[in-house]
All heavy atoms as a GROMACS GRO file, in nm:
protein
  613
    1MET      N    1  15.393  12.432  11.546
    1MET     CA    2  15.280  12.412  11.459
    1MET      C    3  15.322  12.341  11.330
    1MET      O    4  15.253  12.254  11.283
    1MET     CB    5  15.216  12.547  11.426
    1MET     CG    6  15.093  12.535  11.344
    1MET     SD    7  14.962  12.553  11.453
    1MET     CE    8  14.823  12.602  11.388
    2ASP      N    9  15.434  12.380  11.272
    2ASP     CA   10  15.480  12.317  11.150
    2ASP      C   11  15.510  12.169  11.171
    2ASP      O   12  15.495  12.090  11.080
    2ASP     CB   13  15.604  12.388  11.095
    2ASP     CG   14  15.568  12.524  11.038
    2ASP    OD1   15  15.455  12.539  10.989
    2ASP    OD2   16  15.654  12.613  11.043
    3ASN      N   17  15.556  12.133  11.291
    3ASN     CA   18  15.586  11.994  11.318
    3ASN      C   19  15.460  11.907  11.314
    3ASN      O   20  15.467  11.790  11.280
    3ASN     CB   21  15.656  11.980  11.454
    3ASN     CG   22  15.796  12.035  11.452
    3ASN    OD1   23  15.856  12.048  11.346
    3ASN    ND2   24  15.848  12.070  11.568
    4GLU      N   25  15.345  11.965  11.350
    4GLU     CA   26  15.221  11.890  11.347
    4GLU      C   27  15.181  11.854  11.204
    4GLU      O   28  15.123  11.750  11.180
    4GLU     CB   29  15.109  11.971  11.411
    4GLU     CG   30  15.128  11.993  11.560
    4GLU     CD   31  15.021  12.085  11.618
    4GLU    OE1   32  14.916  12.103  11.553
    4GLU    OE2   33  15.044  12.137  11.727
    5GLN      N   34  15.209  11.939  11.109
    5GLN     CA   35  15.170  11.918  10.970
    5GLN      C   36  15.282  11.857  10.886
    5GLN      O   37  15.266  11.839  10.766
    5GLN     CB   38  15.128  12.051  10.909
    5GLN     CG   39  15.005  12.110  10.970
    5GLN     CD   40  14.880  12.027  10.946
    5GLN    OE1   41  14.864  11.964  10.841
    5GLN    NE2   42  14.793  12.022  11.044
    6GLN      N   43  15.391  11.825  10.948
    6GLN     CA   44  15.510  11.777  10.877
    6GLN      C   45  15.481  11.655  10.788
    6GLN      O   46  15.532  11.645  10.678
    6GLN     CB   47  15.616  11.742  10.981
    6GLN     CG   48  15.753  11.723  10.927
    6GLN     CD   49  15.852  11.710  11.042
    6GLN    OE1   50  15.820  11.660  11.148
    6GLN    NE2   51  15.972  11.757  11.019
    7ASN      N   52  15.397  11.564  10.836
    7ASN     CA   53  15.370  11.443  10.759
    7ASN      C   54  15.240  11.449  10.680
    7ASN      O   55  15.198  11.349  10.624
    7ASN     CB   56  15.365  11.323  10.856
    7ASN     CG   57  15.501  11.297  10.918
    7ASN    OD1   58  15.603  11.315  10.853
    7ASN    ND2   59  15.501  11.257  11.043
    8ASN      N   60  15.179  11.564  10.673
    8ASN     CA   61  15.055  11.580  10.599
    8ASN      C   62  15.087  11.625  10.456
    8ASN      O   63  15.127  11.738  10.434
    8ASN     CB   64  14.964  11.682  10.667
    8ASN     CG   65  14.832  11.698  10.599
    8ASN    OD1   66  14.809  11.643  10.492
    8ASN    ND2   67  14.744  11.776  10.659
    9PRO      N   68  15.067  11.537  10.356
    9PRO     CA   69  15.101  11.574  10.218
    9PRO      C   70  15.011  11.684  10.161
    9PRO      O   71  15.046  11.745  10.061
    9PRO     CB   72  15.086  11.444  10.140
    9PRO     CG   73  14.994  11.362  10.223
    9PRO     CD   74  15.017  11.402  10.366
   10LEU      N   75  14.899  11.711  10.225
   10LEU     CA   76  14.808  11.814  10.176
   10LEU      C   77  14.830  11.949  10.243
   10LEU      O   78  14.764  12.046  10.210
   10LEU     CB   79  14.662  11.771  10.198
   10LEU     CG   80  14.618  11.652  10.114
   10LEU    CD1   81  14.479  11.606  10.155
   10LEU    CD2   82  14.622  11.684   9.967
   11HIS      N   83  14.924  11.955  10.336
   11HIS     CA   84  14.951  12.081  10.406
   11HIS      C   85  14.999  12.186  10.307
   11HIS      O   86  15.093  12.166  10.232
   11HIS     CB   87  15.056  12.060  10.516
   11HIS     CG   88  15.090  12.186  10.590
   11HIS    ND1   89  14.999  12.252  10.668
   11HIS    CD2   90  15.203  12.260  10.595
   11HIS    CE1   91  15.054  12.359  10.719
   11HIS    NE2   92  15.178  12.367  10.676
   12GLY      N   93  14.928  12.298  10.305
   12GLY     CA   94  14.966  12.408  10.216
   12GLY      C   95  14.908  12.398  10.076
   12GLY      O   96  14.929  12.486   9.994
   13VAL      N   97  14.834  12.292  10.048
   13VAL     CA   98  14.774  12.274   9.915
   13VAL      C   99  14.628  12.319   9.923
   13VAL      O  100  14.551  12.269  10.004
   13VAL     CB  101  14.781  12.127   9.869
   13VAL    CG1  102  14.720  12.111   9.731
   13VAL    CG2  103  14.924  12.077   9.869
   14LYS      N  104  14.592  12.415   9.840
   14LYS     CA  105  14.455  12.467   9.841
   14LYS      C  106  14.363  12.378   9.760
   14LYS      O  107  14.405  12.314   9.663
   14LYS     CB  108  14.452  12.608   9.782
   14LYS     CG  109  14.529  12.709   9.863
   14LYS     CD  110  14.525  12.844   9.797
   14LYS     CE  111  14.609  12.943   9.875
   14LYS     NZ  112  14.616  13.072   9.808
   15LEU      N  113  14.237  12.375   9.800
   15LEU     CA  114  14.139  12.293   9.730
   15LEU      C  115  14.127  12.334   9.583
   15LEU      O  116  14.116  12.249   9.495
   15LEU     CB  117  14.002  12.304   9.799
   15LEU     CG  118  13.891  12.216   9.745
   15LEU    CD1  119  13.931  12.068   9.745
   15LEU    CD2  120  13.764  12.237   9.824
   16VAL      N  121  14.135  12.462   9.556
   16VAL     CA  122  14.127  12.509   9.417
   16VAL      C  123  14.246  12.454   9.336
   16VAL      O  124  14.229  12.416   9.220
   16VAL     CB  125  14.118  12.664   9.408
   16VAL    CG1  126  14.245  12.731   9.455
   16VAL    CG2  127  14.082  12.707   9.268
   17ASP      N  128  14.363  12.446   9.396
   17ASP     CA  129  14.480  12.390   9.326
   17ASP      C  130  14.461  12.241   9.299
   17ASP      O  131  14.501  12.192   9.193
   17ASP     CB  132  14.607  12.412   9.409
   17ASP     CG  133  14.641  12.561   9.423
   17ASP    OD1  134  14.601  12.640   9.335
   17ASP    OD2  135  14.706  12.597   9.523
   18ILE      N  136  14.400  12.171   9.394
   18ILE     CA  137  14.372  12.029   9.375
   18ILE      C  138  14.277  12.010   9.257
   18ILE      O  139  14.301  11.927   9.169
   18ILE     CB  140  14.313  11.967   9.504
   18ILE    CG1  141  14.420  11.962   9.613
   18ILE    CG2  142  14.255  11.829   9.478
   18ILE    CD1  143  14.369  11.921   9.750
   19LEU      N  144  14.169  12.088   9.253
   19LEU     CA  145  14.072  12.076   9.144
   19LEU      C  146  14.132  12.114   9.010
   19LEU      O  147  14.105  12.048   8.909
   19LEU     CB  148  13.950  12.162   9.173
   19LEU     CG  149  13.847  12.101   9.266
   19LEU    CD1  150  13.734  12.199   9.293
   19LEU    CD2  151  13.791  11.972   9.210
   20GLU      N  152  14.212  12.217   9.007
   20GLU     CA  153  14.275  12.257   8.881
   20GLU      C  154  14.369  12.148   8.831
   20GLU      O  155  14.371  12.117   8.711
   20GLU     CB  156  14.348  12.390   8.897
   20GLU     CG  157  14.253  12.507   8.906
   20GLU     CD  158  14.321  12.639   8.936
   20GLU    OE1  159  14.444  12.641   8.960
   20GLU    OE2  160  14.251  12.742   8.934
   21TYR      N  161  14.445  12.087   8.921
   21TYR     CA  162  14.533  11.977   8.882
   21TYR      C  163  14.452  11.860   8.827
   21TYR      O  164  14.484  11.804   8.722
   21TYR     CB  165  14.618  11.932   9.001
   21TYR     CG  166  14.701  11.810   8.970
   21TYR    CD1  167  14.823  11.822   8.906
   21TYR    CD2  168  14.655  11.683   9.002
   21TYR    CE1  169  14.899  11.710   8.875
   21TYR    CE2  170  14.729  11.571   8.971
   21TYR     CZ  171  14.852  11.585   8.908
   21TYR     OH  172  14.925  11.473   8.876
   22LEU      N  173  14.346  11.824   8.899
   22LEU     CA  174  14.266  11.709   8.857
   22LEU      C  175  14.196  11.734   8.724
   22LEU      O  176  14.187  11.642   8.641
   22LEU     CB  177  14.163  11.673   8.965
   22LEU     CG  178  14.222  11.612   9.092
   22LEU    CD1  179  14.112  11.592   9.197
   22LEU    CD2  180  14.292  11.480   9.064
   23THR      N  181  14.148  11.856   8.701
   23THR     CA  182  14.081  11.883   8.574
   23THR      C  183  14.179  11.894   8.457
   23THR      O  184  14.139  11.877   8.342
   23THR     CB  185  13.995  12.012   8.582
   23THR    OG1  186  14.077  12.121   8.622
   23THR    CG2  187  13.879  11.994   8.677
   24GLN      N  188  14.305  11.917   8.487
   24GLN     CA  189  14.406  11.914   8.381
   24GLN      C  190  14.452  11.772   8.353
   24GLN      O  191  14.496  11.740   8.243
   24GLN     CB  192  14.526  12.000   8.420
   24GLN     CG  193  14.495  12.147   8.420
   24GLN     CD  194  14.609  12.231   8.476
   24GLN    OE1  195  14.714  12.180   8.514
   24GLN    NE2  196  14.588  12.362   8.484
   25THR      N  197  14.438  11.686   8.454
   25THR     CA  198  14.481  11.546   8.441
   25THR      C  199  14.370  11.458   8.385
   25THR      O  200  14.396  11.367   8.307
   25THR     CB  201  14.527  11.492   8.578
   25THR    OG1  202  14.627  11.580   8.630
   25THR    CG2  203  14.584  11.353   8.567
   26TYR      N  204  14.247  11.484   8.427
   26TYR     CA  205  14.131  11.404   8.388
   26TYR      C  206  14.026  11.493   8.324
   26TYR      O  207  14.021  11.612   8.348
   26TYR     CB  208  14.066  11.337   8.511
   26TYR     CG  209  14.158  11.252   8.594
   26TYR    CD1  210  14.212  11.300   8.713
   26TYR    CD2  211  14.190  11.123   8.555
   26TYR    CE1  212  14.295  11.221   8.791
   26TYR    CE2  213  14.273  11.043   8.633
   26TYR     CZ  214  14.326  11.092   8.750
   26TYR     OH  215  14.409  11.014   8.826
   27THR      N  216  13.937  11.430   8.247
   27THR     CA  217  13.819  11.502   8.198
   27THR      C  218  13.716  11.502   8.311
   27THR      O  219  13.728  11.426   8.408
   27THR     CB  220  13.758  11.433   8.075
   27THR    OG1  221  13.710  11.304   8.113
   27THR    CG2  222  13.860  11.420   7.962
   28TRP      N  223  13.614  11.585   8.298
   28TRP     CA  224  13.508  11.586   8.399
   28TRP      C  225  13.440  11.450   8.407
   28TRP      O  226  13.403  11.403   8.514
   28TRP     CB  227  13.404  11.694   8.370
   28TRP     CG  228  13.453  11.832   8.400
   28TRP    CD1  229  13.486  11.930   8.310
   28TRP    CD2  230  13.476  11.890   8.530
   28TRP    NE1  231  13.528  12.043   8.376
   28TRP    CE2  232  13.521  12.022   8.510
   28TRP    CE3  233  13.463  11.843   8.660
   28TRP    CZ2  234  13.553  12.107   8.615
   28TRP    CZ3  235  13.494  11.928   8.766
   28TRP    CH2  236  13.538  12.057   8.743
   29GLU      N  237  13.424  11.386   8.292
   29GLU     CA  238  13.361  11.253   8.289
   29GLU      C  239  13.446  11.150   8.365
   29GLU      O  240  13.393  11.070   8.442
   29GLU     CB  241  13.341  11.208   8.144
   29GLU     CG  242  13.264  11.078   8.131
   29GLU     CD  243  13.239  11.041   7.986
   29GLU    OE1  244  13.216  11.132   7.903
   29GLU    OE2  245  13.244  10.921   7.957
   30GLU      N  246  13.576  11.155   8.346
   30GLU     CA  247  13.665  11.065   8.419
   30GLU      C  248  13.661  11.094   8.569
   30GLU      O  249  13.662  11.002   8.650
   30GLU     CB  250  13.809  11.078   8.368
   30GLU     CG  251  13.829  11.023   8.229
   30GLU     CD  252  13.966  11.057   8.172
   30GLU    OE1  253  14.022  11.165   8.203
   30GLU    OE2  254  14.017  10.976   8.093
   31LEU      N  255  13.655  11.221   8.605
   31LEU     CA  256  13.644  11.256   8.747
   31LEU      C  257  13.514  11.203   8.807
   31LEU      O  258  13.513  11.151   8.918
   31LEU     CB  259  13.650  11.408   8.766
   31LEU     CG  260  13.787  11.472   8.758
   31LEU    CD1  261  13.776  11.624   8.762
   31LEU    CD2  262  13.875  11.423   8.871
   32ALA      N  263  13.405  11.214   8.732
   32ALA     CA  264  13.276  11.163   8.779
   32ALA      C  265  13.280  11.012   8.796
   32ALA      O  266  13.216  10.957   8.887
   32ALA     CB  267  13.165  11.203   8.683
   33ASN      N  268  13.355  10.944   8.712
   33ASN     CA  269  13.370  10.798   8.727
   33ASN      C  270  13.456  10.763   8.848
   33ASN      O  271  13.430  10.664   8.915
   33ASN     CB  272  13.430  10.736   8.600
   33ASN     CG  273  13.333  10.735   8.485
   33ASN    OD1  274  13.213  10.732   8.504
   33ASN    ND2  275  13.386  10.741   8.364
   34GLN      N  276  13.557  10.843   8.874
   34GLN     CA  277  13.646  10.818   8.987
   34GLN      C  278  13.580  10.853   9.120
   34GLN      O  279  13.594  10.782   9.218
   34GLN     CB  280  13.775  10.900   8.973
   34GLN     CG  281  13.861  10.862   8.856
   34GLN     CD  282  13.945  10.740   8.884
   34GLN    OE1  283  13.973  10.706   8.998
   34GLN    NE2  284  13.985  10.672   8.778
   35VAL      N  285  13.511  10.968   9.122
   35VAL     CA  286  13.444  11.017   9.243
   35VAL      C  287  13.299  11.045   9.204
   35VAL      O  288  13.271  11.141   9.133
   35VAL     CB  289  13.511  11.146   9.296
   35VAL    CG1  290  13.444  11.191   9.424
   35VAL    CG2  291  13.660  11.125   9.318
   36ASN      N  292  13.210  10.961   9.250
   36ASN     CA  293  13.070  10.967   9.209
   36ASN      C  294  12.995  11.078   9.284
   36ASN      O  295  12.924  11.053   9.381
   36ASN     CB  296  13.004  10.832   9.233
   36ASN     CG  297  12.866  10.826   9.174
   36ASN    OD1  298  12.829  10.907   9.091
   36ASN    ND2  299  12.788  10.729   9.219
   37ILE      N  300  13.015  11.202   9.237
   37ILE     CA  301  12.943  11.316   9.296
   37ILE      C  302  12.884  11.400   9.183
   37ILE      O  303  12.941  11.411   9.075
   37ILE     CB  304  13.034  11.401   9.388
   37ILE    CG1  305  13.163  11.444   9.319
   37ILE    CG2  306  13.064  11.328   9.517
   37ILE    CD1  307  13.254  11.532   9.403
   38ASN      N  308  12.768  11.456   9.211
   38ASN     CA  309  12.692  11.529   9.110
   38ASN      C  310  12.763  11.651   9.054
   38ASN      O  311  12.744  11.685   8.938
   38ASN     CB  312  12.557  11.571   9.167
   38ASN     CG  313  12.443  11.511   9.089
   38ASN    OD1  314  12.463  11.428   9.003
   38ASN    ND2  315  12.323  11.554   9.122
   39CYS      N  316  12.844  11.718   9.134
   39CYS     CA  317  12.908  11.840   9.084
   39CYS      C  318  13.009  11.810   8.973
   39CYS      O  319  13.048  11.900   8.901
   39CYS     CB  320  12.974  11.918   9.198
   39CYS     SG  321  13.116  11.839   9.273
   40PHE      N  322  13.047  11.683   8.957
   40PHE     CA  323  13.134  11.643   8.846
   40PHE      C  324  13.052  11.592   8.727
   40PHE      O  325  13.105  11.577   8.619
   40PHE     CB  326  13.231  11.533   8.889
   40PHE     CG  327  13.339  11.578   8.984
   40PHE    CD1  328  13.416  11.484   9.049
   40PHE    CD2  329  13.366  11.711   9.008
   40PHE    CE1  330  13.517  11.522   9.138
   40PHE    CE2  331  13.466  11.751   9.096
   40PHE     CZ  332  13.541  11.657   9.160
   41LYS      N  333  12.924  11.565   8.749
   41LYS     CA  334  12.840  11.506   8.644
   41LYS      C  335  12.751  11.608   8.575
   41LYS      O  336  12.736  11.606   8.454
   41LYS     CB  337  12.750  11.398   8.704
   41LYS     CG  338  12.822  11.278   8.755
   41LYS     CD  339  12.722  11.181   8.815
   41LYS     CE  340  12.791  11.059   8.871
   41LYS     NZ  341  12.693  10.966   8.928
   42SER      N  342  12.688  11.693   8.654
   42SER     CA  343  12.586  11.783   8.602
   42SER      C  344  12.640  11.925   8.594
   42SER      O  345  12.661  11.990   8.696
   42SER     CB  346  12.464  11.779   8.694
   42SER     OG  347  12.368  11.871   8.652
   43ASN      N  348  12.663  11.972   8.472
   43ASN     CA  349  12.713  12.108   8.448
   43ASN      C  350  12.836  12.139   8.534
   43ASN      O  351  12.835  12.235   8.612
   43ASN     CB  352  12.600  12.208   8.472
   43ASN     CG  353  12.628  12.342   8.407
   43ASN    OD1  354  12.713  12.354   8.320
   43ASN    ND2  355  12.556  12.444   8.451
   44PRO      N  356  12.942  12.062   8.521
   44PRO     CA  357  13.058  12.077   8.610
   44PRO      C  358  13.139  12.204   8.584
   44PRO      O  359  13.152  12.249   8.470
   44PRO     CB  360  13.143  11.954   8.579
   44PRO     CG  361  13.107  11.918   8.439
   44PRO     CD  362  12.963  11.957   8.422
   45SER      N  363  13.189  12.261   8.693
   45SER     CA  364  13.281  12.374   8.685
   45SER      C  365  13.364  12.375   8.812
   45SER      O  366  13.327  12.315   8.912
   45SER     CB  367  13.205  12.506   8.670
   45SER     OG  368  13.143  12.540   8.792
   46ILE      N  369  13.477  12.441   8.806
   46ILE     CA  370  13.563  12.453   8.924
   46ILE      C  371  13.485  12.524   9.035
   46ILE      O  372  13.485  12.478   9.149
   46ILE     CB  373  13.692  12.532   8.890
   46ILE    CG1  374  13.777  12.458   8.787
   46ILE    CG2  375  13.772  12.562   9.017
   46ILE    CD1  376  13.865  12.350   8.839
   47LYS      N  377  13.418  12.633   9.002
   47LYS     CA  378  13.348  12.713   9.102
   47LYS      C  379  13.239  12.632   9.174
   47LYS      O  380  13.233  12.632   9.297
   47LYS     CB  381  13.288  12.837   9.038
   47LYS     CG  382  13.226  12.931   9.136
   47LYS     CD  383  13.177  13.058   9.069
   47LYS     CE  384  13.114  13.150   9.172
   47LYS     NZ  385  13.069  13.275   9.114
   48SER      N  386  13.154  12.562   9.099
   48SER     CA  387  13.047  12.486   9.163
   48SER      C  388  13.104  12.369   9.243
   48SER      O  389  13.052  12.334   9.350
   48SER     CB  390  12.946  12.436   9.059
   48SER     OG  391  13.004  12.342   8.972
   49SER      N  392  13.210  12.309   9.194
   49SER     CA  393  13.273  12.199   9.266
   49SER      C  394  13.334  12.247   9.398
   49SER      O  395  13.324  12.179   9.500
   49SER     CB  396  13.381  12.133   9.180
   49SER     OG  397  13.324  12.078   9.064
   50LEU      N  398  13.396  12.364   9.396
   50LEU     CA  399  13.453  12.421   9.519
   50LEU      C  400  13.345  12.443   9.625
   50LEU      O  401  13.364  12.409   9.741
   50LEU     CB  402  13.524  12.553   9.489
   50LEU     CG  403  13.661  12.544   9.425
   50LEU    CD1  404  13.708  12.682   9.384
   50LEU    CD2  405  13.761  12.479   9.519
   51VAL      N  406  13.233  12.499   9.583
   51VAL     CA  407  13.124  12.525   9.677
   51VAL      C  408  13.078  12.394   9.739
   51VAL      O  409  13.064  12.382   9.861
   51VAL     CB  410  13.006  12.597   9.607
   51VAL    CG1  411  12.883  12.603   9.696
   51VAL    CG2  412  13.048  12.738   9.566
   52PHE      N  413  13.055  12.293   9.656
   52PHE     CA  414  13.007  12.164   9.705
   52PHE      C  415  13.110  12.097   9.796
   52PHE      O  416  13.076  12.050   9.905
   52PHE     CB  417  12.972  12.072   9.589
   52PHE     CG  418  12.929  11.936   9.632
   52PHE    CD1  419  12.802  11.915   9.685
   52PHE    CD2  420  13.015  11.828   9.623
   52PHE    CE1  421  12.763  11.790   9.728
   52PHE    CE2  422  12.977  11.702   9.664
   52PHE     CZ  423  12.850  11.683   9.717
   53LEU      N  424  13.234  12.093   9.754
   53LEU     CA  425  13.337  12.022   9.830
   53LEU      C  426  13.368  12.090   9.964
   53LEU      O  427  13.400  12.023  10.061
   53LEU     CB  428  13.464  12.008   9.747
   53LEU     CG  429  13.451  11.916   9.626
   53LEU    CD1  430  13.574  11.925   9.538
   53LEU    CD2  431  13.424  11.773   9.668
   54ARG      N  432  13.355  12.221   9.969
   54ARG     CA  433  13.378  12.292  10.096
   54ARG      C  434  13.267  12.263  10.197
   54ARG      O  435  13.290  12.269  10.317
   54ARG     CB  436  13.389  12.442  10.071
   54ARG     CG  437  13.520  12.479  10.007
   54ARG     CD  438  13.532  12.628   9.986
   54ARG     NE  439  13.662  12.661   9.930
   54ARG     CZ  440  13.682  12.749   9.832
   54ARG    NH1  441  13.580  12.815   9.781
   54ARG    NH2  442  13.803  12.771   9.786
   55ARG      N  443  13.150  12.228  10.148
   55ARG     CA  444  13.035  12.201  10.236
   55ARG      C  445  13.016  12.052  10.265
   55ARG      O  446  12.933  12.017  10.348
   55ARG     CB  447  12.907  12.254  10.173
   55ARG     CG  448  12.904  12.403  10.163
   55ARG     CD  449  12.776  12.450  10.104
   55ARG     NE  450  12.778  12.596  10.091
   55ARG     CZ  451  12.685  12.664  10.028
   55ARG    NH1  452  12.584  12.604   9.972
   55ARG    NH2  453  12.694  12.795  10.022
   56THR      N  454  13.090  11.966  10.193
   56THR     CA  455  13.066  11.822  10.202
   56THR      C  456  13.197  11.750  10.232
   56THR      O  457  13.272  11.714  10.140
   56THR     CB  458  13.006  11.771  10.069
   56THR    OG1  459  12.905  11.863  10.025
   56THR    CG2  460  12.945  11.634  10.085
   57PRO      N  461  13.227  11.728  10.360
   57PRO     CA  462  13.356  11.669  10.399
   57PRO      C  463  13.385  11.532  10.338
   57PRO      O  464  13.497  11.505  10.297
   57PRO     CB  465  13.347  11.659  10.551
   57PRO     CG  466  13.243  11.756  10.591
   57PRO     CD  467  13.146  11.764  10.476
   58TRP      N  468  13.284  11.444  10.326
   58TRP     CA  469  13.310  11.311  10.272
   58TRP      C  470  13.350  11.317  10.125
   58TRP      O  471  13.437  11.243  10.080
   58TRP     CB  472  13.188  11.218  10.291
   58TRP     CG  473  13.064  11.262  10.216
   58TRP    CD1  474  12.962  11.337  10.266
   58TRP    CD2  475  13.031  11.236  10.079
   58TRP    NE1  476  12.868  11.360  10.168
   58TRP    CE2  477  12.906  11.298  10.053
   58TRP    CE3  478  13.095  11.167   9.976
   58TRP    CZ2  479  12.845  11.292   9.929
   58TRP    CZ3  480  13.033  11.162   9.852
   58TRP    CH2  481  12.909  11.224   9.830
   59ALA      N  482  13.291  11.410  10.049
   59ALA     CA  483  13.326  11.425   9.907
   59ALA      C  484  13.464  11.486   9.893
   59ALA      O  485  13.544  11.444   9.808
   59ALA     CB  486  13.222  11.511   9.837
   60ARG      N  487  13.494  11.584   9.978
   60ARG     CA  488  13.627  11.646   9.974
   60ARG      C  489  13.735  11.543  10.003
   60ARG      O  490  13.839  11.541   9.938
   60ARG     CB  491  13.634  11.761  10.075
   60ARG     CG  492  13.767  11.831  10.071
   60ARG     CD  493  13.772  11.946  10.168
   60ARG     NE  494  13.900  12.013  10.161
   60ARG     CZ  495  13.918  12.142  10.181
   60ARG    NH1  496  13.816  12.219  10.210
   60ARG    NH2  497  14.038  12.194  10.173
   61GLU      N  498  13.709  11.456  10.098
   61GLU     CA  499  13.805  11.352  10.133
   61GLU      C  500  13.832  11.259  10.014
   61GLU      O  501  13.947  11.224   9.986
   61GLU     CB  502  13.752  11.271  10.251
   61GLU     CG  503  13.849  11.170  10.304
   61GLU     CD  504  13.794  11.095  10.424
   61GLU    OE1  505  13.731  11.159  10.510
   61GLU    OE2  506  13.814  10.972  10.429
   62LYS      N  507  13.728  11.225   9.940
   62LYS     CA  508  13.745  11.139   9.823
   62LYS      C  509  13.827  11.209   9.714
   62LYS      O  510  13.913  11.149   9.650
   62LYS     CB  511  13.610  11.097   9.766
   62LYS     CG  512  13.538  10.996   9.852
   62LYS     CD  513  13.410  10.952   9.788
   62LYS     CE  514  13.345  10.844   9.872
   62LYS     NZ  515  13.233  10.782   9.801
   63VAL      N  516  13.801  11.338   9.694
   63VAL     CA  517  13.875  11.415   9.594
   63VAL      C  518  14.021  11.428   9.636
   63VAL      O  519  14.112  11.414   9.553
   63VAL     CB  520  13.808  11.553   9.572
   63VAL    CG1  521  13.897  11.644   9.490
   63VAL    CG2  522  13.673  11.535   9.506
   64GLU      N  523  14.044  11.452   9.764
   64GLU     CA  524  14.182  11.463   9.814
   64GLU      C  525  14.256  11.330   9.797
   64GLU      O  526  14.373  11.328   9.761
   64GLU     CB  527  14.183  11.507   9.959
   64GLU     CG  528  14.145  11.654   9.976
   64GLU     CD  529  14.128  11.696  10.121
   64GLU    OE1  530  14.117  11.609  10.211
   64GLU    OE2  531  14.123  11.818  10.146
   65ARG      N  532  14.187  11.218   9.822
   65ARG     CA  533  14.251  11.086   9.803
   65ARG      C  534  14.286  11.064   9.657
   65ARG      O  535  14.393  11.012   9.626
   65ARG     CB  536  14.159  10.975   9.853
   65ARG     CG  537  14.189  10.938   9.997
   65ARG     CD  538  14.119  10.811  10.038
   65ARG     NE  539  13.997  10.854  10.105
   65ARG     CZ  540  13.877  10.801  10.088
   65ARG    NH1  541  13.859  10.700  10.009
   65ARG    NH2  542  13.773  10.848  10.152
   66LEU      N  543  14.197  11.101   9.566
   66LEU     CA  544  14.225  11.088   9.423
   66LEU      C  545  14.345  11.174   9.386
   66LEU      O  546  14.433  11.130   9.311
   66LEU     CB  547  14.103  11.128   9.340
   66LEU     CG  548  14.123  11.128   9.190
   66LEU    CD1  549  14.159  10.989   9.138
   66LEU    CD2  550  13.999  11.182   9.119
   67TYR      N  551  14.352  11.295   9.437
   67TYR     CA  552  14.464  11.384   9.411
   67TYR      C  553  14.596  11.321   9.458
   67TYR      O  554  14.694  11.316   9.383
   67TYR     CB  555  14.441  11.518   9.479
   67TYR     CG  556  14.560  11.609   9.477
   67TYR    CD1  557  14.599  11.676   9.360
   67TYR    CD2  558  14.637  11.631   9.592
   67TYR    CE1  559  14.710  11.760   9.358
   67TYR    CE2  560  14.746  11.715   9.590
   67TYR     CZ  561  14.783  11.778   9.475
   67TYR     OH  562  14.893  11.862   9.473
   68LEU      N  563  14.596  11.271   9.582
   68LEU     CA  564  14.718  11.210   9.636
   68LEU      C  565  14.759  11.089   9.554
   68LEU      O  566  14.878  11.068   9.526
   68LEU     CB  567  14.698  11.171   9.782
   68LEU     CG  568  14.687  11.287   9.880
   68LEU    CD1  569  14.651  11.235  10.019
   68LEU    CD2  570  14.816  11.366   9.885
   69HIS      N  571  14.663  11.010   9.513
   69HIS     CA  572  14.692  10.892   9.431
   69HIS      C  573  14.749  10.933   9.294
   69HIS      O  574  14.844  10.873   9.245
   69HIS     CB  575  14.565  10.808   9.411
   69HIS     CG  576  14.585  10.689   9.326
   69HIS    ND1  577  14.656  10.579   9.367
   69HIS    CD2  578  14.544  10.663   9.200
   69HIS    CE1  579  14.658  10.491   9.269
   69HIS    NE2  580  14.591  10.538   9.167
   70SER      N  581  14.693  11.039   9.235
   70SER     CA  582  14.738  11.080   9.101
   70SER      C  583  14.875  11.146   9.103
   70SER      O  584  14.948  11.135   9.005
   70SER     CB  585  14.634  11.170   9.035
   70SER     OG  586  14.622  11.291   9.105
   71ILE      N  587  14.912  11.214   9.212
   71ILE     CA  588  15.045  11.276   9.214
   71ILE      C  589  15.153  11.173   9.246
   71ILE      O  590  15.270  11.197   9.219
   71ILE     CB  591  15.054  11.396   9.310
   71ILE    CG1  592  15.029  11.357   9.454
   71ILE    CG2  593  14.964  11.508   9.266
   71ILE    CD1  594  15.056  11.468   9.555
   72ARG      N  595  15.115  11.063   9.305
   72ARG     CA  596  15.213  10.957   9.333
   72ARG      C  597  15.250  10.879   9.209
   72ARG      O  598  15.357  10.824   9.199
   72ARG     CB  599  15.158  10.860   9.438
   72ARG     CG  600  15.157  10.920   9.575
   72ARG     CD  601  15.116  10.818   9.678
   72ARG     NE  602  15.082  10.889   9.802
   72ARG     CZ  603  14.985  10.854   9.882
   72ARG    NH1  604  14.909  10.749   9.855
   72ARG    NH2  605  14.960  10.923   9.990
   73ASP      N  606  15.156  10.872   9.114
   73ASP     CA  607  15.181  10.794   8.991
   73ASP      C  608  15.271  10.863   8.895
   73ASP      O  609  15.296  10.972   8.886
   73ASP     CB  610  15.048  10.760   8.923
   73ASP     CG  611  14.967  10.661   9.005
   73ASP    OD1  612  15.024  10.598   9.095
   73ASP    OD2  613  14.847  10.649   8.978
   0.00000   0.00000   0.00000
């Protein structure tokens, strides 16, 4: 099983950890500019963003891509 995830950079990284990292790196306004989703624009919070991203695969994918891009820099 571990061999299957060997090349996945997100293996073992929780969505809450991704959001906490991004909110420490960017402001909510910057996040909304990077990823155009309402949970970053209207009354943003980690909790509301988690709920939305867990239910919306396309938005989660965009947030994960931003995270991967920001940790590489």
